[in-house]
VEXKOL-626699 format. One record per residue (C-alpha): x, y, z; residue in one letter; residue number from 0. Coordinates in nm, 3 decimals. Example, Ala and Ser with C-alpha at 12.3 -4.5 7.8 and 13.67 -1.06 7.14 Angstrom:
2
PT  xx  yy  zz  residu  num
PT  1.230  -0.450  0.780  a  0
PT  1.367  -0.106  0.714  s  1
//
This chain:
618
PT  xx  yy  zz  residu  num
PT  -1.745  2.227  1.836  x  0
PT  -1.408  2.119  1.720  x  1
PT  -1.184  2.443  1.732  x  2
PT  -0.946  2.278  1.478  x  3
PT  -1.220  2.320  1.212  x  4
PT  -1.109  2.516  0.901  x  5
PT  -1.317  2.823  0.845  x  6
PT  -1.314  2.880  0.486  x  7
PT  -1.423  3.223  0.314  x  8
PT  -1.689  3.191  0.070  x  9
PT  -1.461  3.288  -0.222  x  10
PT  -1.235  3.003  -0.160  x  11
PT  -0.914  3.192  -0.210  x  12
PT  -0.803  3.270  0.129  x  13
PT  -0.895  3.094  0.459  x  14
PT  -0.822  3.186  0.815  x  15
PT  -0.682  2.865  0.956  x  16
PT  -0.580  2.779  1.306  x  17
PT  -0.228  2.658  1.326  x  18
PT  0.005  2.606  1.611  x  19
PT  0.325  2.788  1.680  x  20
PT  0.633  2.633  1.843  x  21
PT  0.484  2.668  2.186  x  22
PT  0.179  2.479  2.098  x  23
PT  -0.040  2.788  2.126  x  24
PT  -0.301  2.831  1.848  x  25
PT  -0.270  3.139  1.639  x  26
PT  -0.481  3.264  1.343  x  27
PT  -0.334  3.363  1.019  x  28
PT  -0.450  3.436  0.663  x  29
PT  -0.319  3.135  0.443  x  30
PT  -0.369  3.072  0.073  x  31
PT  -0.605  2.800  -0.010  x  32
PT  -0.433  2.463  -0.040  x  33
PT  -0.610  2.388  -0.363  x  34
PT  -0.805  2.110  -0.512  x  35
PT  -0.832  1.940  -0.857  x  36
PT  -1.102  2.112  -1.060  x  37
PT  -1.223  1.775  -1.163  x  38
PT  -1.160  1.403  -1.157  x  39
PT  -0.991  1.411  -1.505  x  40
PT  -0.709  1.634  -1.371  x  41
PT  -0.645  1.387  -1.096  x  42
PT  -0.654  1.079  -1.316  x  43
PT  -0.426  1.238  -1.587  x  44
PT  -0.173  1.356  -1.316  x  45
PT  -0.144  1.011  -1.160  x  46
PT  -0.121  0.839  -1.504  x  47
PT  0.140  1.091  -1.609  x  48
PT  0.345  1.014  -1.290  x  49
PT  0.332  0.626  -1.307  x  50
PT  0.334  0.591  -1.674  x  51
PT  0.690  0.679  -1.760  x  52
PT  1.025  0.581  -1.909  x  53
PT  1.013  0.238  -1.718  x  54
PT  0.698  0.137  -1.919  x  55
PT  0.895  0.168  -2.251  x  56
PT  1.248  0.082  -2.183  x  57
PT  1.232  -0.153  -1.890  x  58
PT  0.939  -0.385  -1.889  x  59
PT  0.957  -0.528  -2.251  x  60
PT  1.327  -0.608  -2.182  x  61
PT  1.237  -0.779  -1.853  x  62
PT  0.963  -0.962  -2.020  x  63
PT  1.178  -1.115  -2.301  x  64
PT  1.463  -1.173  -2.043  x  65
PT  1.246  -1.360  -1.796  x  66
PT  1.068  -1.604  -1.997  x  67
PT  0.848  -1.394  -2.244  x  68
PT  0.472  -1.453  -2.170  x  69
PT  0.550  -1.655  -1.868  x  70
PT  0.690  -1.346  -1.696  x  71
PT  0.323  -1.227  -1.674  x  72
PT  0.258  -1.493  -1.395  x  73
PT  0.497  -1.335  -1.127  x  74
PT  0.423  -0.988  -1.271  x  75
PT  0.039  -1.030  -1.207  x  76
PT  0.093  -1.200  -0.872  x  77
PT  0.292  -0.896  -0.756  x  78
PT  0.050  -0.673  -0.920  x  79
PT  -0.252  -0.793  -0.706  x  80
PT  -0.064  -0.871  -0.381  x  81
PT  0.160  -0.556  -0.362  x  82
PT  0.105  -0.326  -0.653  x  83
PT  -0.282  -0.243  -0.628  x  84
PT  -0.291  -0.265  -0.238  x  85
PT  -0.017  -0.023  -0.172  x  86
PT  -0.115  0.214  -0.456  x  87
PT  -0.455  0.235  -0.325  x  88
PT  -0.328  0.269  0.039  x  89
PT  -0.106  0.567  -0.040  x  90
PT  -0.366  0.742  -0.262  x  91
PT  -0.658  0.694  -0.007  x  92
PT  -0.434  0.812  0.269  x  93
PT  -0.369  1.133  0.099  x  94
PT  -0.743  1.184  0.027  x  95
PT  -0.843  1.092  0.376  x  96
PT  -0.601  1.313  0.548  x  97
PT  -0.565  1.600  0.287  x  98
PT  -0.192  1.603  0.355  x  99
PT  0.117  1.555  0.177  x  100
PT  0.370  1.275  0.196  x  101
PT  0.493  1.354  0.537  x  102
PT  0.216  1.499  0.751  x  103
PT  -0.033  1.234  0.627  x  104
PT  0.164  0.974  0.820  x  105
PT  0.211  1.213  1.114  x  106
PT  -0.163  1.236  1.135  x  107
PT  -0.245  0.879  1.095  x  108
PT  0.017  0.732  1.326  x  109
PT  0.304  0.961  1.463  x  110
PT  0.549  0.700  1.519  x  111
PT  0.566  0.609  1.157  x  112
PT  0.620  0.962  1.029  x  113
PT  0.956  0.842  0.923  x  114
PT  0.797  0.673  0.633  x  115
PT  0.718  1.013  0.494  x  116
PT  1.072  1.121  0.546  x  117
PT  1.212  0.813  0.390  x  118
PT  0.993  0.860  0.076  x  119
PT  1.089  1.222  0.048  x  120
PT  1.464  1.147  0.072  x  121
PT  1.393  0.880  -0.232  x  122
PT  1.194  1.141  -0.422  x  123
PT  1.468  1.395  -0.372  x  124
PT  1.721  1.168  -0.529  x  125
PT  1.477  1.102  -0.805  x  126
PT  1.441  1.478  -0.863  x  127
PT  1.816  1.511  -0.912  x  128
PT  1.900  1.226  -1.139  x  129
PT  1.580  1.129  -1.334  x  130
PT  1.563  1.454  -1.515  x  131
PT  1.911  1.409  -1.682  x  132
PT  1.720  1.161  -1.910  x  133
PT  1.519  1.430  -2.041  x  134
PT  1.837  1.626  -2.114  x  135
PT  1.976  1.346  -2.303  x  136
PT  1.651  1.302  -2.507  x  137
PT  1.647  1.671  -2.567  x  138
PT  1.999  1.650  -2.702  x  139
PT  1.915  1.374  -2.938  x  140
PT  1.594  1.544  -3.039  x  141
PT  1.789  1.864  -3.142  x  142
PT  2.053  1.634  -3.320  x  143
PT  1.785  1.474  -3.513  x  144
PT  1.706  1.812  -3.708  x  145
PT  1.982  1.738  -3.975  x  146
PT  1.997  1.624  -4.325  x  147
PT  2.146  1.308  -4.206  x  148
PT  2.118  1.152  -3.848  x  149
PT  2.472  1.213  -3.694  x  150
PT  2.484  0.859  -3.547  x  151
PT  2.427  0.699  -3.892  x  152
PT  2.785  0.700  -4.027  x  153
PT  3.145  0.704  -3.907  x  154
PT  3.250  1.009  -4.103  x  155
PT  3.242  1.258  -3.808  x  156
PT  3.517  1.415  -3.614  x  157
PT  3.420  1.234  -3.300  x  158
PT  3.440  0.887  -3.462  x  159
PT  3.753  0.653  -3.403  x  160
PT  3.917  0.419  -3.634  x  161
PT  3.743  0.120  -3.492  x  162
PT  3.406  0.269  -3.615  x  163
PT  3.208  0.013  -3.833  x  164
PT  2.887  0.114  -4.014  x  165
PT  2.579  -0.065  -3.989  x  166
PT  2.598  -0.235  -4.343  x  167
PT  2.947  -0.385  -4.240  x  168
PT  2.862  -0.444  -3.874  x  169
PT  2.720  -0.802  -3.904  x  170
PT  2.989  -0.940  -4.132  x  171
PT  3.289  -0.791  -3.923  x  172
PT  3.163  -0.894  -3.584  x  173
PT  3.035  -1.235  -3.694  x  174
PT  3.370  -1.319  -3.831  x  175
PT  3.523  -1.153  -3.535  x  176
PT  3.785  -0.974  -3.756  x  177
PT  3.811  -0.687  -3.502  x  178
PT  3.730  -0.737  -3.148  x  179
PT  3.740  -0.382  -3.069  x  180
PT  3.488  -0.277  -3.346  x  181
PT  3.225  -0.018  -3.235  x  182
PT  2.919  0.127  -3.416  x  183
PT  2.868  0.487  -3.496  x  184
PT  2.563  0.497  -3.274  x  185
PT  2.775  0.382  -2.971  x  186
PT  3.030  0.640  -3.043  x  187
PT  2.781  0.920  -3.084  x  188
PT  2.631  0.814  -2.742  x  189
PT  2.950  0.751  -2.540  x  190
PT  3.188  1.016  -2.721  x  191
PT  2.957  1.291  -2.871  x  192
PT  2.670  1.302  -2.624  x  193
PT  2.852  1.176  -2.287  x  194
PT  3.224  1.229  -2.366  x  195
PT  3.253  0.938  -2.129  x  196
PT  3.579  0.908  -1.923  x  197
PT  3.754  0.600  -1.795  x  198
PT  3.588  0.605  -1.446  x  199
PT  3.395  0.780  -1.174  x  200
PT  3.739  0.910  -1.049  x  201
PT  3.759  1.111  -1.349  x  202
PT  3.437  1.328  -1.399  x  203
PT  3.614  1.561  -1.654  x  204
PT  3.438  1.889  -1.734  x  205
PT  3.071  1.970  -1.767  x  206
PT  2.928  1.898  -2.119  x  207
PT  2.783  2.237  -2.198  x  208
PT  2.525  2.111  -2.448  x  209
PT  2.393  1.882  -2.179  x  210
PT  2.401  2.144  -1.930  x  211
PT  2.181  2.371  -2.142  x  212
PT  1.942  2.082  -2.209  x  213
PT  1.917  2.013  -1.852  x  214
PT  1.857  2.378  -1.781  x  215
PT  1.582  2.387  -2.043  x  216
PT  1.421  2.075  -1.882  x  217
PT  1.419  2.245  -1.548  x  218
PT  1.257  2.561  -1.683  x  219
PT  0.987  2.360  -1.856  x  220
PT  0.930  2.155  -1.529  x  221
PT  0.919  2.478  -1.320  x  222
PT  0.643  2.646  -1.527  x  223
PT  0.444  2.326  -1.531  x  224
PT  0.396  2.344  -1.155  x  225
PT  0.467  2.688  -1.028  x  226
PT  0.113  2.756  -0.952  x  227
PT  0.047  2.424  -0.781  x  228
PT  -0.240  2.207  -0.891  x  229
PT  -0.393  2.498  -1.080  x  230
PT  -0.112  2.473  -1.335  x  231
PT  -0.038  2.102  -1.298  x  232
PT  -0.397  2.003  -1.352  x  233
PT  -0.420  2.192  -1.684  x  234
PT  -0.056  2.079  -1.821  x  235
PT  -0.132  1.709  -1.779  x  236
PT  -0.412  1.728  -2.023  x  237
PT  -0.136  1.744  -2.291  x  238
PT  0.169  1.587  -2.129  x  239
PT  -0.019  1.269  -2.009  x  240
PT  -0.195  1.199  -2.345  x  241
PT  0.051  1.307  -2.596  x  242
PT  0.293  1.013  -2.527  x  243
PT  -0.008  0.774  -2.622  x  244
PT  -0.046  0.936  -2.952  x  245
PT  0.324  0.897  -3.019  x  246
PT  0.325  0.559  -2.889  x  247
PT  0.029  0.455  -3.111  x  248
PT  0.210  0.601  -3.421  x  249
PT  0.522  0.425  -3.345  x  250
PT  0.350  0.097  -3.286  x  251
PT  0.164  0.100  -3.623  x  252
PT  0.497  0.193  -3.790  x  253
PT  0.676  -0.100  -3.602  x  254
PT  0.435  -0.367  -3.677  x  255
PT  0.443  -0.276  -4.046  x  256
PT  0.814  -0.332  -4.069  x  257
PT  0.962  -0.667  -4.214  x  258
PT  1.090  -0.874  -3.922  x  259
PT  0.834  -0.740  -3.687  x  260
PT  0.651  -1.075  -3.625  x  261
PT  0.990  -1.233  -3.523  x  262
PT  1.043  -0.956  -3.281  x  263
PT  0.709  -0.978  -3.130  x  264
PT  0.725  -1.352  -3.099  x  265
PT  1.065  -1.322  -2.934  x  266
PT  0.908  -1.081  -2.679  x  267
PT  0.607  -1.310  -2.595  x  268
PT  0.734  -1.658  -2.643  x  269
PT  0.677  -1.824  -2.299  x  270
PT  0.945  -2.029  -2.119  x  271
PT  0.777  -2.171  -1.818  x  272
PT  1.122  -2.310  -1.689  x  273
PT  1.241  -1.954  -1.615  x  274
PT  0.972  -1.938  -1.323  x  275
PT  1.209  -2.163  -1.118  x  276
PT  1.469  -1.879  -1.115  x  277
PT  1.410  -1.661  -0.806  x  278
PT  1.577  -1.365  -0.999  x  279
PT  1.265  -1.367  -1.226  x  280
PT  1.017  -1.298  -0.924  x  281
PT  1.265  -1.027  -0.807  x  282
PT  1.235  -0.850  -1.122  x  283
PT  0.865  -0.867  -1.132  x  284
PT  0.837  -0.712  -0.783  x  285
PT  1.084  -0.439  -0.847  x  286
PT  0.917  -0.357  -1.173  x  287
PT  0.591  -0.316  -0.993  x  288
PT  0.729  -0.085  -0.739  x  289
PT  0.924  0.125  -1.007  x  290
PT  0.640  0.167  -1.240  x  291
PT  0.368  0.238  -0.997  x  292
PT  0.567  0.516  -0.806  x  293
PT  0.506  0.343  -0.482  x  294
PT  0.673  0.450  -0.163  x  295
PT  0.776  0.788  -0.307  x  296
PT  0.515  1.007  -0.160  x  297
PT  0.363  1.103  -0.511  x  298
PT  0.043  0.921  -0.473  x  299
PT  -0.019  1.042  -0.125  x  300
PT  0.038  1.405  -0.248  x  301
PT  -0.179  1.372  -0.553  x  302
PT  -0.458  1.203  -0.350  x  303
PT  -0.451  1.487  -0.108  x  304
PT  -0.597  1.735  -0.365  x  305
PT  -0.901  1.508  -0.420  x  306
PT  -1.240  1.599  -0.281  x  307
PT  -1.324  1.393  0.028  x  308
PT  -1.586  1.191  -0.130  x  309
PT  -1.393  1.100  -0.451  x  310
PT  -1.405  0.730  -0.539  x  311
PT  -1.037  0.680  -0.520  x  312
PT  -1.082  0.302  -0.497  x  313
PT  -1.223  0.268  -0.845  x  314
PT  -0.968  0.532  -0.991  x  315
PT  -0.669  0.315  -0.848  x  316
PT  -0.775  -0.002  -0.989  x  317
PT  -0.840  0.167  -1.319  x  318
PT  -0.492  0.336  -1.317  x  319
PT  -0.307  0.040  -1.227  x  320
PT  -0.458  -0.162  -1.511  x  321
PT  -0.388  0.125  -1.750  x  322
PT  -0.026  0.120  -1.637  x  323
PT  0.038  -0.244  -1.702  x  324
PT  -0.151  -0.256  -2.026  x  325
PT  0.062  0.047  -2.144  x  326
PT  0.374  -0.148  -2.057  x  327
PT  0.251  -0.451  -2.232  x  328
PT  0.151  -0.249  -2.552  x  329
PT  0.484  -0.067  -2.550  x  330
PT  0.655  -0.405  -2.582  x  331
PT  0.490  -0.462  -2.919  x  332
PT  0.616  -0.118  -3.034  x  333
PT  0.974  -0.177  -2.919  x  334
PT  1.035  -0.542  -3.012  x  335
PT  0.877  -0.498  -3.351  x  336
PT  1.144  -0.250  -3.433  x  337
PT  1.418  -0.467  -3.280  x  338
PT  1.291  -0.751  -3.491  x  339
PT  1.328  -0.549  -3.789  x  340
PT  1.692  -0.428  -3.688  x  341
PT  1.794  -0.786  -3.620  x  342
PT  1.661  -0.886  -3.972  x  343
PT  1.846  -0.599  -4.144  x  344
PT  2.172  -0.683  -3.971  x  345
PT  2.137  -1.073  -4.002  x  346
PT  2.192  -1.120  -3.635  x  347
PT  1.972  -1.288  -3.356  x  348
PT  1.728  -1.052  -3.170  x  349
PT  1.906  -1.122  -2.844  x  350
PT  2.214  -0.930  -2.971  x  351
PT  2.017  -0.609  -3.033  x  352
PT  1.769  -0.615  -2.731  x  353
PT  1.854  -0.376  -2.470  x  354
PT  1.697  -0.193  -2.167  x  355
PT  1.740  0.147  -1.995  x  356
PT  1.945  0.401  -2.165  x  357
PT  2.097  0.120  -2.396  x  358
PT  1.759  0.091  -2.559  x  359
PT  1.661  0.459  -2.571  x  360
PT  1.995  0.595  -2.688  x  361
PT  2.161  0.314  -2.867  x  362
PT  1.919  0.031  -2.984  x  363
PT  1.629  0.228  -3.109  x  364
PT  1.836  0.530  -3.255  x  365
PT  2.012  0.252  -3.442  x  366
PT  1.684  0.104  -3.569  x  367
PT  1.554  0.437  -3.716  x  368
PT  1.851  0.492  -3.920  x  369
PT  1.730  0.179  -4.116  x  370
PT  1.396  0.334  -4.191  x  371
PT  1.280  0.586  -4.464  x  372
PT  1.253  0.944  -4.346  x  373
PT  1.460  0.837  -4.038  x  374
PT  1.464  1.198  -3.897  x  375
PT  1.091  1.193  -3.853  x  376
PT  1.085  0.866  -3.669  x  377
PT  1.372  0.986  -3.443  x  378
PT  1.182  1.301  -3.357  x  379
PT  0.879  1.122  -3.274  x  380
PT  1.061  0.865  -3.055  x  381
PT  1.252  1.125  -2.858  x  382
PT  0.937  1.356  -2.822  x  383
PT  0.762  1.044  -2.667  x  384
PT  1.065  0.985  -2.419  x  385
PT  1.044  1.355  -2.330  x  386
PT  0.701  1.366  -2.247  x  387
PT  0.697  1.030  -2.073  x  388
PT  0.949  1.170  -1.843  x  389
PT  0.848  1.516  -1.822  x  390
PT  0.515  1.474  -1.617  x  391
PT  0.678  1.196  -1.408  x  392
PT  0.937  1.458  -1.320  x  393
PT  0.729  1.752  -1.255  x  394
PT  0.470  1.548  -1.051  x  395
PT  0.764  1.431  -0.836  x  396
PT  0.877  1.789  -0.773  x  397
PT  0.520  1.879  -0.703  x  398
PT  0.491  1.603  -0.443  x  399
PT  0.811  1.721  -0.276  x  400
PT  0.676  2.082  -0.270  x  401
PT  0.344  1.944  -0.135  x  402
PT  0.505  1.769  0.153  x  403
PT  0.719  2.079  0.252  x  404
PT  0.422  2.324  0.229  x  405
PT  0.216  2.085  0.437  x  406
PT  0.491  2.067  0.702  x  407
PT  0.526  2.434  0.721  x  408
PT  0.196  2.594  0.605  x  409
PT  0.244  2.924  0.820  x  410
PT  0.557  2.981  0.599  x  411
PT  0.494  2.863  0.262  x  412
PT  0.093  2.913  0.223  x  413
PT  0.140  3.272  0.155  x  414
PT  0.161  3.480  -0.157  x  415
PT  0.453  3.393  -0.378  x  416
PT  0.608  3.176  -0.112  x  417
PT  0.518  2.842  -0.294  x  418
PT  0.665  2.963  -0.616  x  419
PT  0.995  3.060  -0.459  x  420
PT  1.013  2.724  -0.298  x  421
PT  0.978  2.558  -0.635  x  422
PT  1.229  2.781  -0.772  x  423
PT  1.460  2.713  -0.491  x  424
PT  1.420  2.336  -0.525  x  425
PT  1.467  2.351  -0.901  x  426
PT  1.792  2.555  -0.861  x  427
PT  1.938  2.322  -0.593  x  428
PT  1.862  2.003  -0.806  x  429
PT  1.985  2.164  -1.130  x  430
PT  2.335  2.245  -0.938  x  431
PT  2.347  1.887  -0.824  x  432
PT  2.242  1.761  -1.161  x  433
PT  2.535  1.930  -1.322  x  434
PT  2.752  1.649  -1.164  x  435
PT  2.541  1.420  -1.392  x  436
PT  2.622  1.641  -1.706  x  437
PT  2.994  1.601  -1.662  x  438
PT  3.193  1.353  -1.885  x  439
PT  3.190  1.095  -1.606  x  440
PT  2.818  1.174  -1.520  x  441
PT  2.701  0.851  -1.647  x  442
PT  2.882  0.650  -1.352  x  443
PT  2.710  0.883  -1.097  x  444
PT  2.367  0.829  -1.287  x  445
PT  2.410  0.448  -1.239  x  446
PT  2.500  0.495  -0.877  x  447
PT  2.175  0.683  -0.828  x  448
PT  1.976  0.463  -1.017  x  449
PT  2.109  0.123  -0.858  x  450
PT  2.126  0.236  -0.512  x  451
PT  1.938  0.568  -0.426  x  452
PT  1.611  0.461  -0.561  x  453
PT  1.653  0.090  -0.580  x  454
PT  1.397  -0.177  -0.522  x  455
PT  1.561  -0.266  -0.195  x  456
PT  1.461  0.086  -0.042  x  457
PT  1.121  0.088  -0.173  x  458
PT  1.051  -0.266  -0.043  x  459
PT  1.140  -0.181  0.305  x  460
PT  0.912  0.138  0.299  x  461
PT  0.628  -0.072  0.163  x  462
PT  0.676  -0.310  0.453  x  463
PT  0.625  -0.045  0.723  x  464
PT  0.341  0.129  0.526  x  465
PT  0.138  -0.217  0.532  x  466
PT  0.225  -0.263  0.892  x  467
PT  0.127  0.065  0.994  x  468
PT  -0.210  0.076  0.843  x  469
PT  -0.298  -0.296  0.855  x  470
PT  -0.204  -0.347  1.216  x  471
PT  -0.094  -0.029  1.415  x  472
PT  -0.384  0.195  1.286  x  473
PT  -0.604  -0.108  1.220  x  474
PT  -0.723  -0.247  0.886  x  475
PT  -1.101  -0.254  0.986  x  476
PT  -1.062  0.109  1.121  x  477
PT  -0.915  0.223  0.803  x  478
PT  -1.204  0.042  0.609  x  479
PT  -1.428  0.244  0.812  x  480
PT  -1.268  0.567  0.695  x  481
PT  -1.267  0.456  0.333  x  482
PT  -1.635  0.359  0.354  x  483
PT  -1.703  0.700  0.477  x  484
PT  -1.534  0.854  0.178  x  485
PT  -1.655  0.638  -0.106  x  486
PT  -1.972  0.498  0.025  x  487
PT  -1.886  0.136  0.051  x  488
PT  -1.605  -0.098  0.172  x  489
PT  -1.346  -0.221  -0.084  x  490
PT  -1.291  -0.592  -0.147  x  491
PT  -1.172  -0.769  0.181  x  492
PT  -0.866  -0.925  -0.003  x  493
PT  -0.723  -0.567  -0.009  x  494
PT  -0.718  -0.546  0.369  x  495
PT  -0.571  -0.910  0.387  x  496
PT  -0.297  -0.796  0.160  x  497
PT  -0.220  -0.504  0.394  x  498
PT  -0.194  -0.710  0.700  x  499
PT  -0.035  -1.040  0.585  x  500
PT  0.038  -1.088  0.206  x  501
PT  0.201  -0.762  0.102  x  502
PT  0.445  -0.731  0.412  x  503
PT  0.534  -1.110  0.369  x  504
PT  0.597  -1.090  -0.006  x  505
PT  0.782  -0.753  0.022  x  506
PT  0.998  -0.891  0.309  x  507
PT  1.082  -1.225  0.138  x  508
PT  1.172  -0.994  -0.175  x  509
PT  1.365  -0.751  0.044  x  510
PT  1.578  -1.052  0.195  x  511
PT  1.632  -1.200  -0.148  x  512
PT  1.766  -0.868  -0.284  x  513
PT  2.023  -0.839  -0.008  x  514
PT  2.132  -1.210  -0.032  x  515
PT  2.172  -1.210  -0.394  x  516
PT  2.328  -0.859  -0.412  x  517
PT  2.581  -0.808  -0.689  x  518
PT  2.779  -0.483  -0.707  x  519
PT  2.716  -0.242  -0.975  x  520
PT  2.910  -0.254  -1.303  x  521
PT  2.871  -0.014  -1.577  x  522
PT  2.817  -0.197  -1.894  x  523
PT  2.897  -0.515  -1.712  x  524
PT  3.260  -0.427  -1.741  x  525
PT  3.360  -0.125  -1.535  x  526
PT  3.411  -0.202  -1.173  x  527
PT  3.349  0.086  -0.927  x  528
PT  3.620  0.174  -0.674  x  529
PT  3.522  0.076  -0.300  x  530
PT  3.441  0.446  -0.232  x  531
PT  3.199  0.438  -0.513  x  532
PT  2.994  0.144  -0.376  x  533
PT  3.024  0.317  -0.016  x  534
PT  2.869  0.616  -0.173  x  535
PT  2.591  0.413  -0.340  x  536
PT  2.518  0.235  -0.007  x  537
PT  2.512  0.570  0.183  x  538
PT  2.244  0.702  -0.048  x  539
PT  2.046  0.377  -0.002  x  540
PT  2.071  0.375  0.371  x  541
PT  2.007  0.742  0.407  x  542
PT  1.647  0.676  0.324  x  543
PT  1.578  0.353  0.499  x  544
PT  1.720  0.454  0.809  x  545
PT  1.477  0.751  0.849  x  546
PT  1.187  0.508  0.963  x  547
PT  1.363  0.355  1.284  x  548
PT  1.558  0.679  1.377  x  549
PT  1.256  0.891  1.372  x  550
PT  1.067  0.637  1.569  x  551
PT  1.342  0.630  1.842  x  552
PT  1.355  1.012  1.834  x  553
PT  0.976  1.052  1.885  x  554
PT  0.973  0.795  2.167  x  555
PT  1.239  0.996  2.357  x  556
PT  1.078  1.320  2.293  x  557
PT  0.746  1.211  2.422  x  558
PT  0.685  1.279  2.792  x  559
PT  0.505  1.052  3.033  x  560
PT  0.504  0.687  3.153  x  561
PT  0.572  0.394  2.915  x  562
PT  0.221  0.307  2.857  x  563
PT  0.122  0.687  2.795  x  564
PT  0.406  0.723  2.550  x  565
PT  0.310  0.415  2.348  x  566
PT  -0.044  0.555  2.319  x  567
PT  0.081  0.886  2.198  x  568
PT  0.307  0.725  1.940  x  569
PT  0.021  0.542  1.768  x  570
PT  -0.274  0.795  1.848  x  571
PT  -0.414  0.948  1.510  x  572
PT  -0.472  1.307  1.501  x  573
PT  -0.789  1.448  1.671  x  574
PT  -0.880  1.656  1.367  x  575
PT  -0.904  1.362  1.129  x  576
PT  -1.253  1.288  0.992  x  577
PT  -1.432  1.011  1.179  x  578
PT  -1.688  0.803  1.008  x  579
PT  -2.046  0.931  1.033  x  580
PT  -2.178  0.593  1.151  x  581
PT  -2.004  0.658  1.470  x  582
PT  -2.156  0.999  1.505  x  583
PT  -2.529  0.924  1.508  x  584
PT  -2.631  1.237  1.711  x  585
PT  -2.405  1.469  1.522  x  586
PT  -2.702  1.661  1.372  x  587
PT  -2.809  1.745  1.713  x  588
PT  -2.484  1.917  1.791  x  589
PT  -2.571  2.233  1.591  x  590
PT  -2.860  2.377  1.802  x  591
PT  -2.982  2.702  1.666  x  592
PT  -3.095  2.813  2.008  x  593
PT  -2.741  2.824  2.145  x  594
PT  -2.694  3.189  2.221  x  595
PT  -2.678  3.302  1.869  x  596
PT  -2.430  3.056  1.751  x  597
PT  -2.409  2.993  1.395  x  598
PT  -2.243  2.676  1.243  x  599
PT  -1.967  2.779  0.995  x  600
PT  -1.958  2.657  0.642  x  601
PT  -1.773  2.327  0.607  x  602
PT  -1.453  2.247  0.420  x  603
PT  -1.487  1.995  0.140  x  604
PT  -1.262  1.778  0.342  x  605
PT  -1.500  1.765  0.633  x  606
PT  -1.685  1.485  0.456  x  607
PT  -1.790  1.323  0.785  x  608
PT  -1.969  1.632  0.890  x  609
PT  -2.185  1.658  0.580  x  610
PT  -2.537  1.533  0.642  x  611
PT  -2.620  1.496  0.268  x  612
PT  -2.560  1.152  0.105  x  613
PT  -2.217  1.122  -0.020  x  614
PT  -2.175  1.151  -0.393  x  615
PT  -2.020  0.875  -0.605  x  616
PT  -1.801  1.016  -0.886  x  617
//
């Protein structure tokens, strides 16, 4: 009998589990149950909440119009099928197969590549610090929308400058270039009232107390969404993952009924095939796939680890990938119909009002709602959608980091109240770091995080090593056997081909292109960061990428024995990983009831290979 088998109690709450101490001796301790999703819906909604976020609304539509409209779907779909779906499925199935989080899953499958897990957790830690500030901004705008008149609609406020020009006069003044320094009330509300923006990263100024309180509120909400692990997360996502769709549908119906909506939609979709000759278009398509699918962040591995062993994760992944892309496509109609209306009202080309990122969420769209009847209602609905789109992405990211840490130190954290304290500690630390982003110069730091810390360059490098690890070192055929054992059949052969050849090649080409065509970050295409600012950005980028080679070197020198023995240990998967039943034809004979009173213990759900019943297809 394998002495590493879990011996679960019938009540499923506590299980005596054999773990190893620092000396390698096995000790037995009472640990809290790791937990599982109550049903498939919780898993699907949690993954959907993670991958369907702000990028679907504020980045994809802009990239589509910028890179040839409908023609952009050609490189986008190529990256989707060659990189997006294969890596998405790889990470999710890895979590389900190993039953471990983002670090220990790689340790079990191939020890030398454990650095992949550390790299993804570094990226995820950066995301946990800076992504949530967007929720703080959205909360600030939501609270500001509860007013008789939207505060960014006119220039009669104390924070407005003499250069402020109201919407009715903007087109005329700017077209005639009578005042090159003219600004709009919505820009002044964003930069002066909300951010208190300084003249550079060297001048951070003071903390904006309103943003600090909004950030605190966002973290409090996030904490209570996940403080009980999958038990609470699985219930919260029923609302947080579905409510944004209701808001998106309402805004879509409102948008397409506005005058000028048709012109905006045509501008969004108008194909320009000649743009495909520009390598930057392909780069944008690749990075968008990696950003919007939460690839290489450890989130998918953590979420998959709470699945039942026989869950059909292959079918789930394909469905979720298509849901994500369709959501991005539909969001473009909701956004550009409104931008078309705004351009018509101002009498300017749509290209002058099209924005992406924070510019769309906090400048372009707020500007558009001021032109609608009952503008406060549409403003509230829009920012509620942003909040819920970002909220589940945020708390799933935190949950994934917590899962990784708990699985690395189960003897410490899988005890009563330890997990809750860990989440509280992470929330406090991230909040304190986040206060830097709530300062008057915080936007400059936010841009550094967004451009370097969680950049496409970092994600591409991690994806290359993930594909090489599974496709070649562990073995594509071997991994297909494991998947077949879980879901009952082998996935499409093209997926394995992508892991072994296509995905590494495409990611490596895109990675090289991102380095060759690198252009330093500029805020608003105007402000140039000081040299130490760029150095800080690259330090954050390298801090994740370097984890992979550094850990491989460390593990090589830590391992004892001859060179050949070391290499065997570097790539040997853990002995307690499930093995396909087809390789254990005589397993049923191992449990002999005549063996001196021996009684086989009840099996964990994860021990799918040892279940003699036919696998269930969910």
